[in-house]
N, C-alpha and C positions, 0 to 999 in steps of 0.2 A: 474268309469273312464270317463263316459260321462259328469258328473258334473265337474270333474277336467278339462277336455278338454275345456268346456265352460268357466270356470273360467280363465284358462290360455289365452284363446282367448280374453276375456275382458281385462285382464292385458296387453296383447300385443297391443290391440287397443288404450288403454289410454296412455301407455308409448310412442307409436308412435306419439302422439300429442305433446309431449314435444319438445321445441325448439331445444334441443340438439340432437334430433333424426330426425324426419321428419317435425315436426311443424304442427300447426293447419290450416295453410293457404293452399288453393288449389294450385296445381302445374300443369305444362303442360308436357306431355310426348313428348320428342323430336321425330321428324319424322325420322325413321330409313330407311323407304322404300318409294319410290315415289308411290303414289296410282294411278297407271295407270288404266284406264278403260278397262276391258277385255270383258265383256258381258253387253248388255243392252236389257231388255225385257219389253214391254209395256203390262200391265195387266189392265183389266176393273175393275172399282170400283164404289161405289155409287156416288162419285163426279166427275165422268168422268174416264179417263184413267190415270194410274200412271206408271212411269218407275221404274223398278227394275234394279239396276246397281251392277254388280259384279266387284270389282277392284282387283288389285294385292294383297293388304293387305288381302282382303277376301279370296282369293285363298290360300295365305300363311297360314292363320289361319286354313282353312279346312285341308290342307295337314299336318300341324304340329299336329293338334288335332288327325287326323287319325293315324299318326305315333306313337304318345304317347299312344293311345288306343291299337294299335297292340302290342307295346312293353309291356304294362301292361298285356295284355292277355297272351302273351308268358311267361312273368315272373311268373304269377300265376299258369298257367297250364302246363308249359313245363320245369320248373326248380325245383331243390331240395328245394331252398328257398321258392318258391311258394307253393310247397307241404307242407312245414313246416308251412307256413302262414295259409293254409286251415285247417291243422290239429289243430293248436292252436285255430282258430276260431270255430272249431267244439267241441273240448273238451280240456280245459286247462290241467286237471289232466292226462288224457290219453297221451297227447302229451309230458308232462314232464316225464312220466314213460317210454316213448319210446326214451328218450335221447335228445329231442328237447330243446334247450335253450329258454324257453318261454319268458323270459324278453327281451332278445335280439330281438326276432322275433317281439314282440309287439312294441319295440322302433323303429325297422326298418320300421314297417308298418306305424307308425305315421310320421316318416321322409319322407317316400315315399308319403303318402297322402299330407303332407305339401308341398312337392316339386311339385306335380301335381297341387295343388291349386295355388302355386306361378306362375307356367307356365300359368295357366288359367288367372290369374290376369295380367300377362304381355301381353298376347294376347288380352285381353279386353282393356288394355291401348293403344295398337297399333290401335285398331279400334276406340275407344273413348278416345282421348288424354287428356281430362280434368280429372286430378287426384284430388279427394277430400281427406280430412283427413281420417285416418284409421278407425275411428268409424262412418263414414258417412253412411246414410241410403242405399246408392247405394251398398256398399260392404256387408252390412248386408243382403240385399235382395238377392244378388248374392249367398251368402252362404246358405240362406234359400231355394232358388230355386235349388241349387245343392242337398240339402237334399231331396227336393220334387221329383227331378228326380230319386234319388235312391229308394225312397218309391214307386213311380209309377212303376218303372221297376221291383222292387223286391229287398229288402234289402239283401245284400250278394251276389248278382249276378252282375258280371261286365257287361255282355252283356245287362242285364236289365237296369242298370244305364245309359248305352249309349242310349238304346232305349227310356228310360224315358226322357233323355235330348232332344232328337229329338221331342218327343211327346209334351213336354211343349213348345219347341221353335215354333213348328207349331201352337199350340193353341194360344200362345201369339201373334205371328206375324200376323197370318191370322185373329184373333179376332180384333186386333188393325187396321188392313188394311181394313176389310170389315164391322166392326161394329163401334167401337170407340176406339181411342188410350188412352182414359182416364181410361180405366179399364184393362190395361195390366196385372197387378198383380192379379186382381180379377179372370180373366180367369184361371190363373195357379192354384190358391188355390181352386177355385171351382172344377177344375179337380181333385185335390188331395182329396177333400171331396168325390167326386163321386167314385174314385178308392177305397177309404177306405170303402165305403158303399157296393160297388158291389164286389170287389175282394181285400180284405185286404192284401193278400200276394204279391200283385203287378202283373203286366202283365206277367212276366216270373218267378215269385216266386212260390215256391211250399209250400203247407201247410204241416207242420210237425205233424204227428200223435203220440201222447204220449200214452204209455201203462200204465194202472193203475192196 
């Protein structure tokens, strides 16, 4: 299923470059909200002091992301559909024997994940309005970093994925702020290597013990 998902993603990326769809030329996201300045904080750095500005769009992104994470947490742990999703992820055959429509649950999970990815892309475009073609390195790196966040937090753990996202964000931003902005991606993937060496199951992941 993983190979199939990667193949479909490559297909969608390249189809999106056709002139009849999105085209290969960069586009610009229209300004939907005025980016009013809400907070300004001066922080010391190696080259003097720098100002960190929090605007209206930043606040809206934070609030929307928090709302989506809370809704996802509620769906997975407080609804019958979420219980079915967790059961299918634990054991396909046992879930099917209990009457759970496995294929429908898998399809819904893919739709849900794609919808959340679309919401993330929309929020990213609000912050950085320059939109490149679908197969651009920017989008590929964002997808990789989302996967890195899940691995760092713990695969299969929603709270861990959220924590992993915050961790790589702090490492990337503080590293580029205090060390060098030229190695933003290096900081993230170096952290991934360190986590895999020290705690392969992730920060909040649990190691499964198999009986032989």
